Structure formats: C-alpha cells, structure tokens
C-alpha positions, 0 to 999 in steps of 0.5 A, spaced: 481 426 575 486 431 573 486 434 566 490 430 560 496 433 558 500 432 551 507 433 550 511 433 544 518 429 543 521 435 539 520 442 536 518 439 529 513 435 532 510 441 536 510 445 530 506 440 526 501 439 531 500 447 531 500 447 523 495 442 523 490 445 528 491 452 524 489 448 518 483 446 521 480 452 524 475 456 520 477 462 523 483 466 520 489 467 525 494 472 524 501 474 527 504 480 526 511 482 528 512 489 528 520 488 528 520 485 522 514 487 519 512 480 517 505 477 518 503 470 518 496 468 516 493 461 517 490 457 511 483 459 514 484 466 513 485 465 506 479 460 505 475 465 509 476 470 503 477 465 497 484 466 496 489 461 495 493 459 501 499 463 501 498 467 495 499 474 498 505 477 501 506 476 508 506 484 510 501 489 513 500 492 506 496 486 503 491 487 509 491 494 508 489 494 501 483 489 502 480 493 507 473 497 505 475 504 504 469 506 508 472 503 514 479 504 512 480 510 517 477 507 523 481 501 522 487 504 522 486 509 528 484 503 532 490 499 531 494 505 532 491 507 538 492 500 541 499 499 538 501 506 542 498 504 548 492 509 548 487 503 548 487 497 552 482 493 547 483 491 540 476 489 537 473 492 531 468 490 525 469 491 518 469 489 511 475 485 507 475 484 500 474 477 497 478 474 491 471 475 487 471 482 488 465 482 494 466 484 501 465 480 507 464 483 514 469 480 519 470 481 526 477 482 528 480 481 535 487 481 537 492 481 543 499 484 544 504 478 546 510 483 546 512 490 547 518 494 547 521 498 553 516 504 551 510 500 552 509 500 544 506 493 541 511 489 537 507 483 536 500 482 535 496 475 535 489 476 532 483 472 529 478 474 523 471 471 525 466 471 519 460 475 521 457 476 514 451 473 515 449 476 522 451 483 519 446 481 513 441 479 518 441 485 522 441 490 516 435 485 513 431 486 520 432 494 520 429 494 513 423 489 515 422 494 522 422 500 517 417 497 513 412 495 518 413 502 521 410 504 515 405 499 514 404 499 507 406 494 502 405 498 496 410 503 499 415 497 500 415 495 493 416 502 491 422 503 495 425 496 493 424 499 486 427 506 488 433 502 491 434 498 485 434 504 481 438 508 486 443 502 486 444 502 479 445 510 479 450 509 484 454 504 481 454 508 474 456 514 478 462 510 482 465 508 476 465 515 473 468 517 479 473 512 479 475 513 471 475 521 472 480 520 478 484 515 474 485 520 469 486 526 473 492 522 477 495 519 471 500 523 466 497 523 459 504 522 456 507 516 460 501 513 463 505 513 470 502 517 476 502 524 475 505 529 480 498 530 484 498 522 485 505 522 487 504 527 493 498 523 495 502 516 495 507 519 499 503 522 504 500 515 505 507 512 505 509 517 510 503 516 515 504 508 514 512 509 515 510 512 522 505 508 524 509 501 523 516 504 524 518 501 517 523 505 512 521 509 506 525 511 501 525 517 495 528 517 489 529 523 484 531 522 477 532 525 470 535 525 463 542 528 462 542 533 457 534 531 455 534 538 451 539 536 446 535 530 444 529 535 443 533 540 439 537 534 435 531 529 434 525 533 435 520 533 441 516 527 438 522 523 439 523 526 446 516 524 448 518 517 445 524 516 449 520 519 456 514 513 454 520 508 453 524 510 460 517 510 464 515 503 461 522 500 463 523 503 470 516 501 471 517 494 470 524 494 474 520 496 480 516 492 485 509 492 486 508 496 492 513 501 489 510 508 485 513 511 479 511 518 477 512 523 472 514 529 476 515 534 470 518 534 464 524 529 464 524 528 471 521 522 475 520 520 482 520 513 485 517 512 492 519 505 495 516 503 502 519 498 506 526 500 503 532 503 507 537 507 503 542 501 502 536 497 499 534 503 495 542 504 492 541 497 489 535 499 486 538 505 483 544 501 480 539 496 477 535 501 474 542 504 471 543 497 468 536 497 465 537 504 462 543 502 459 541 496 456 535 499 453 535 500 445 531 507 445 529 510 439 534 512 434 539 508 438 540 514 443 544 513 449 541 515 455 544 517 461 540 519 468 542 522 474 539 519 480 538 522 487 536 517 493 534 519 500 531 515 506 525 518 510 527 521 517 522 521 522 518 527 523 521 530 516 516 534 512 515 532 505 518 539 503 525 537 506 524 530 503 524 533 496 529 538 497 534 532 500 532 528 494 533 534 489 540 536 492 542 528 491 540 528 484 544 534 482 550 532 486 550 525 482 549 530 475 555 534 477 559 533 484 563 539 483 558 544 481 554 541 487 559 542 491 560 550 489 553 551 489 553 548 496 558 553 499 555 559 496 548 557 499 552 555 506 
C-alpha cells in the first residue's frame, strides 16, 4: 500500500498545520535569513530555555548574547566557516543561558537551504536539542571514574569539600572580576561606557558586521561652545550638563546601541544594523531630545553630530577619522571646507 499523503486547500491551512507541528515539537527550531537578518524561532526553542514565547528580538544578537562565554568563540568560528563554505557540516554543542540565569547544554544542528552566487549561505534552518542530562551524566561518570581510580573514599569526601570551597572562592573571584571590569569600562562622571569600552564594543560590532554583512554606523557628537558653559557657570554646572546629556541620549537609543564618553564633552554612539539613512534619523531624534531638555540654569544646549556608515575592510582609525570630520563639518561647514582644501 502506498504511503498516505496529505494536501491542504490553501496556503493558510498549510501554515496553520506547520505552526501547530512546531508548537508540539520539543526541540527548538530556528530559521535564519541572512538577507534580512531575521531569525524565526519555534515555541519549543523558547520553552527549552524558560523564556516566554516571542519575548526575544528576532535577530542573531539575542542568540549570541545567551551563548556561554567559554564556548562563544568556538561557536562563532564554527558558524562563520559553515556560512563561508569552509565547512560542510554545522553541528556543535554549547551552553545557552536560560531565563533563570543558569546554563543549558544544547546540541545545535543546521543545514543551508539557500546560498548566493558565491556559495555563501543566505538562509539556515536548524534545531536545538536539550542534551543537558547527557552532559551532566558524562561529567558525573568522569568524576566517579576518577574516584574509583583513586580508590579512597576519604579522599573523595576531602575532594568534595575542597571542590565546594573552590567553587565558592571562584564565585567570589568572578564577582570581583565583573565588578572591576564594570568599573574600568565605565565613565566615572556620566556612568556611560568609557573610551576603552567603546573600542572593545566597536571591534566586536565590526566583526559582527563582517560576519553577517549587516550595516553598522558610528556617530560622534560634542557640545558647541562647552568651554563657555564652564567659564560662565563653573565646572560643577558643566559636569551636571554632561550627566544630563548622557542620560537623555541613552534613553533615546535602542538596547543594542552603545553610548560612550570619548573624552571631555565628546561622545560616541555605535549603532549595529543601522545604515547611514537610518542613523541620520536617529541624529534628528537626538537633536530634538536635546532641544526639549531643560538643562541646569536653563542652558540652551546645541550639539554637533558626525554620522558615518562602516565600509567593509575599513580600519577603525579610518572610521574614526571620517566620523570626526563629519562632526567638524556639521559644527562649521565653511571652516571645514577651508581646512579640507589646505589638507588636500
């Protein structure tokens, strides 16, 4: 007897059937579109990690953020090699962060279903399979094997005690490392990222832009005539202006954007997945926010902005220089034109 087949009277009926199947599947199914950057995840994907269905943004950023730091580099290398055709198989095991903060071991498999003319993967469909119990059993087996080899139950108890003490010490050490890192990467006055953190974030976002061929933009801005504010009202008032400005700009940006104090009254904004046209809209929004803000002593604040879009294979120095020139031109177009003629 030939196998029974099923047909659907409409595309909507087929979609309903597919969505019902995805909702029942325990494994987490995902579908990445490299041309749009969009990632579709099944309800099982969310349930596996304890997240409410659909709570995360449908992009690769949310996936990268939940990968365990110890496996992040290996996972990025693995997917890059597969996307670029350097590897024929995408199959890797790593840990993902759950809603409660714990990590779950998963097995990630995927297959390319679409490539461009150069053979680069533009669409991937894959699945996450919960292998946490297996990994825990393997670790426990290794531990028990070690204890059997040692053949000493007293030593076993001693090791367990030492392990607990070591784990507690490691937790405290990790907390201190995180605290020190946070302090070292935060501007003491405005509480936004400092210059060192901005360099690290931009390096990461440039790699991400190259990996997924996503747009990336950079904005420099500073306060016009900020020296006059310090001279007329004092440095304490100037500091209050900087703090309020950083606060207002931070609130107006997306969660994936990064604001940093570059130095003095100069700030930098990193905007992933944002081309120059979109970034120009962000600049207009920030100008409106600044104009509507009641700064201390009723100071009317004006800022100059320089926005540029990252060009593939451009160095960070070149990107910074273009953003700085764009800001200088916004501040004084005639002076910038004269200076450009001299430098040319």
